[in-house]
PADREN-391135 format. One record per residue (C-alpha): residue number from 1; residue in one letter; y, z, x. Coordinates in Angstrom, 2 decimals, decimal comma. Layout:
BEGIN
  resi  resn        v        w        u
   NUM     a        Y        Z        X
...
//
This chain:
BEGIN
  resi  resn        v        w        u
     1     m    -7,06    34,68   -22,27
     2     l    -9,19    32,91   -19,67
     3     f    -6,30    30,63   -18,65
     4     t    -4,06    33,67   -18,11
     5     h    -6,69    35,15   -15,80
     6     h    -6,72    31,93   -13,74
     7     i    -2,92    32,00   -13,41
     8     n    -3,02    35,61   -12,22
     9     v    -5,72    34,83    -9,64
    10     l    -3,74    31,82    -8,44
    11     f    -0,60    33,96    -8,20
    12     q    -2,45    36,59    -6,16
    13     f    -3,73    33,90    -3,81
    14     s    -0,31    32,29    -3,53
    15     q     1,18    35,52    -2,19
    16     y    -0,63    34,70     1,07
    17     l     1,54    31,57     1,24
    18     g     4,70    33,63     0,91
    19     i     5,29    32,86    -2,76
    20     t     6,61    36,03    -4,38
    21     s     7,30    35,07    -8,00
    22     k     5,63    33,01   -10,68
    23     e     8,69    30,72   -10,80
    24     e     8,22    29,91    -7,10
    25     l     4,53    29,31    -7,76
    26     w     5,43    26,94   -10,61
    27     q     7,85    25,01    -8,37
    28     f     5,23    24,81    -5,61
    29     l     2,58    23,49    -8,01
    30     k     4,97    20,93    -9,53
    31     c     5,90    19,67    -6,07
    32     f     2,27    19,59    -4,91
    33     f     0,90    17,76    -7,94
    34     s     3,80    15,32    -8,17
    35     s     3,26    14,27    -4,54
    36     l    -0,48    14,05    -5,19
    37     l     0,11    11,84    -8,23
    38     m     2,50     9,60    -6,30
    39     e    -0,20     9,02    -3,68
    40     m    -2,73     8,26    -6,42
    41     y    -0,29     5,78    -8,00
    42     k     0,11     4,03    -4,65
    43     i    -3,65     3,83    -4,12
    44     l    -4,35     2,58    -7,66
    45     g    -1,52     0,05    -7,40
    46     t    -2,86    -1,26    -4,10
    47     v    -6,40    -1,53    -5,46
    48     g    -5,13    -3,28    -8,60
    49     l    -3,05    -5,81    -6,66
    50     t    -5,95    -6,45    -4,29
    51     l    -8,32    -7,13    -7,18
    52     l    -5,73    -9,40    -8,77
    53     a    -5,31   -11,36    -5,53
    54     i    -9,08   -11,71    -5,10
    55     s    -9,52   -12,92    -8,68
    56     l    -6,71   -15,47    -8,28
    57     l    -8,22   -16,72    -5,04
    58     m   -11,61   -17,06    -6,70
    59     y   -10,03   -18,98    -9,60
    60     f    -8,10   -21,44    -7,42
    61     f   -10,79   -21,91    -4,75
    62     e   -13,66   -22,31    -7,18
    63     h   -14,37   -25,88    -6,05
    64     s   -13,46   -25,40    -2,41
    65     v   -15,61   -25,54     0,69
    66     f   -16,04   -21,73     0,80
    67     g   -19,58   -20,83    -0,20
    68     k   -20,89   -24,23     0,90
    69     l   -20,46   -23,89     4,66
    70     p   -23,31   -24,39     7,14
    71     g   -24,97   -21,01     7,51
    72     d   -24,52   -20,03     3,87
    73     i   -27,96   -19,28     2,44
    74     i   -28,84   -20,86    -0,91
    75     w   -32,40   -20,59    -2,21
    76     k   -33,62   -22,05    -5,50
    77     d   -37,13   -21,76    -6,88
    78     k   -39,10   -24,84    -7,88
    79     d   -38,46   -24,41   -11,59
    80     g   -34,73   -23,93   -11,13
    81     n   -34,70   -20,62   -13,00
    82     i   -33,83   -18,39   -10,03
    83     t   -31,05   -19,01    -7,52
    84     f   -30,23   -16,75    -4,57
    85     h   -26,87   -17,33    -2,92
    86     f   -25,76   -15,42     0,19
    87     p   -22,59   -16,90     1,76
    88     l   -23,14   -15,54     5,29
    89     t   -20,74   -17,85     7,15
    90     t   -18,08   -17,50     4,45
    91     c   -18,30   -13,69     4,70
    92     i   -17,90   -13,83     8,48
    93     i   -14,86   -16,11     8,20
    94     f   -13,22   -13,90     5,55
    95     s   -13,94   -10,83     7,68
    96     l   -12,24   -12,41    10,69
    97     i    -9,23   -13,48     8,63
    98     i    -8,82   -10,00     7,12
    99     s    -9,25    -8,35    10,55
   100     f    -6,56   -10,52    12,15
   101     a    -4,20   -10,11     9,19
   102     s    -4,59    -6,33     9,17
   103     g    -3,92    -6,31    12,92
   104     f    -0,51    -7,89    12,29
   105     f     0,44    -5,50     9,49
   106     y    -0,93    -2,20    10,84
   107     k     0,15    -1,93    14,45
   108     p     0,11     1,64    15,84
//
C-alpha cells in the first residue's frame, strides 16, 4: 500500500518532466538507473584496479629503495617496541610521478 503511494507521487512529479503515462515513467527510470549503475561499475572497477596495482607494486618493491630515501622520517624508541615511519621524500616523489602521468593521460 505504501509502495503504491510512492509510485503515484513519483508519477505526479514526473508529469512536470513531460511523462504522461506510467509506461513512459518506467522506461525513464530504467534508463536513468541503468546509466547510474554503469557509472558506478566504472568507478568501482577503476578503484579495484588501482588498489590491485598498488598492492602489486608494494609486493614487488618491498625491498627497494622507496621508504629508505634521505628525508624519510624513521623514529624508534630506545626499547625497540615503538617505530614511527613517515616516508616524506617517497611521498613527494610518488606525488610528482602521479601528477606528471595524469598530465599525459588527461589533457583538456
